[in-house]
C-alpha positions, 0 to 999 in steps of 0.5 A, spaced: 465 479 499 462 483 505 460 490 503 465 493 508 470 490 503 468 491 496 470 495 490 466 501 489 466 505 482 462 505 476 467 509 472 470 506 465 477 505 468 474 501 474 469 497 469 476 495 465 479 493 472 473 489 474 472 486 467 480 484 467 478 481 474 472 477 471 477 474 466 482 472 470 479 470 477 477 463 474 484 461 472 490 459 476 495 464 473 499 469 477 496 476 477 501 482 478 497 488 480 500 495 479 499 502 481 500 507 486 500 507 494 492 507 496 489 505 490 486 499 493 490 493 490 489 489 496 481 490 495 482 488 488 486 481 490 480 480 495 475 480 489 479 476 485 479 471 490 472 471 492 470 470 484 475 464 483 474 457 485 478 458 491 473 463 494 471 458 500 479 457 502 483 462 506 485 469 503 492 471 506 496 477 505 502 480 507 506 486 506 513 484 504 516 491 505 514 491 512 518 485 515 526 484 515 528 478 511 529 473 516 522 475 519 519 475 512 522 468 510 519 465 517 512 469 515 512 466 508 515 459 509 514 457 516 520 455 521 522 449 525 523 449 532 529 452 534 531 455 528 532 461 531 532 465 538 525 465 540 523 459 536 520 455 541 515 451 537 515 450 529 510 454 525 507 454 519 508 459 514 503 463 510 504 458 504 502 452 508 496 456 511 493 459 504 494 452 501 488 451 497 486 458 497 490 465 495 496 468 498 497 476 497 504 479 497 504 486 497 510 491 495 513 485 492 518 489 489 521 491 495 524 484 497 531 482 497 535 478 492 535 472 497 528 472 498 527 473 491 530 466 490 526 463 495 520 466 492 521 464 485 523 456 488 516 456 491 512 459 485 516 454 480 516 448 484 510 449 488 513 447 494 516 450 501 522 449 506 521 452 513 526 455 516 531 451 519 528 444 516 530 439 511 523 437 510 520 440 503 512 441 503 508 441 497 503 447 497 497 449 492 496 456 492 494 462 488 499 468 488 497 475 487 502 480 488 502 488 488 507 493 487 507 501 486 514 500 483 516 499 476 519 492 476 521 492 469 526 498 471 528 494 477 530 488 472 534 493 468 537 496 474 539 489 476 535 489 483 530 485 481 530 478 478 528 477 471 526 470 472 522 472 478 519 478 474 516 474 468 513 469 473 509 474 477 507 478 471 503 473 468 497 477 468 497 484 469 492 489 472 493 496 473 489 500 478 488 507 476 489 513 481 483 516 484 484 522 480 483 518 473 476 516 476 473 522 479 466 520 477 467 515 483 469 520 488 461 521 490 460 513 491 466 512 495 464 518 499 457 515 501 461 508 502 466 511 507 460 515 510 456 508 511 462 505 514 464 510 519 458 514 521 456 509 526 449 507 522 447 515 522 445 519 516 450 524 515 449 529 509 455 532 505 455 539 503 455 541 495 461 545 497 464 540 501 463 535 495 466 540 490 472 540 494 473 533 494 472 533 487 477 538 485 483 535 490 489 531 486 488 525 491 496 523 491 494 518 497 488 516 492 482 512 496 486 511 502 487 518 503 480 520 501 477 515 506 482 519 511 479 525 509 472 523 510 473 520 517 477 526 519 471 531 516 466 527 520 469 528 527 470 536 525 463 536 523 461 534 530 454 531 527 453 536 522 455 531 516 461 533 511 462 540 511 466 545 507 470 547 512 471 540 515 474 538 508 478 544 507 481 543 514 482 535 513 485 536 506 491 541 509 492 536 515 492 529 511 495 531 504 502 528 503 508 532 503 510 532 496 503 535 494 505 542 498 509 546 493 504 551 493 505 552 501 512 552 500 512 557 494 507 562 499 512 561 505 518 563 500 516 570 500 515 570 508 515 565 514 510 560 516 507 566 520 504 569 514 500 562 513 494 560 516 496 555 522 495 548 519 498 550 513 504 553 517 505 547 521 505 543 514 510 547 511 514 547 518 514 539 518 515 538 511 522 542 512 524 539 518 522 532 515 527 533 509 532 536 513 532 531 518 532 525 512 538 529 508 542 529 515 541 522 516 543 520 509 549 524 510 551 521 517 550 514 514 554 515 507 548 514 503 546 507 506 539 507 507 539 501 512 544 504 516 540 511 516 534 508 518 538 505 524 540 512 526 533 515 526 531 509 530 526 507 525 524 501 521 527 501 514 521 500 510 518 506 514 524 510 513 524 509 505 516 511 505 519 518 508 524 518 503 519 517 497 514 522 500 520 527 501 522 526 494 529 523 496 528 516 494 533 514 489 530 513 482 
């Protein structure tokens, strides 16, 4: 695995993850990665593939929540020529493209009941049928899936098939959030500096590192990388400074992590806050109000509300979660 794509950290939590990766990598079993968004689930999946007997074969990944059903079906299983408007040529799906290798299905908990049936058949039978074709094709693929949802709760609620859940949950690895492995923050910062500093040595102020260590990191490693990148830009060649980190955290911190800002503004108005905090608070209020109104106009139907907002359903759902409006 390249140094760009490698797991960084030597905390007890990460050592446990790596021990589990080493235990399962050499086996053919299906792996379910669970954890919050931004914890590095795809990176763990890549590590499993790299340490497996399939390391010389393809590793392919798809975000299941980013595609509508028809597109996801075609992406996974392929399609025959003329299967739908625009299908001018036959196309192999990811299951066939990854034959002999590893297929990573991210956000698998978001797939529809119909797609759950198709995926279950592919896993059980080791075969796929392209969209619009009657031909069944055998595939040999190691499947790793990931989700930030509670699939057991989804099974109890009847929104996720129990038989598929048990097919996916053969070997579970829970990826810890960054706040549970704060000792990994310094090496992660060094890793991101190496990646984004253009080959130049960039120092980090002790006060800046203290800010990074104290932050709750709701966006996990992905948020940390964003903050480092932004702080590098704001530092203008001076490395990672405390003011640059402070400004970056105010801009990149997700909506749900701004209760203190909201509380401060409750006694006054946005003008009582520093500019960046006021902007973040105003954006939070606008976003929540807009989403609530869209849901009211759509009678609570998320797909319809997303269309009214001119957004992809998965992006609309993501905004709902960030605003605390997602259904349990």
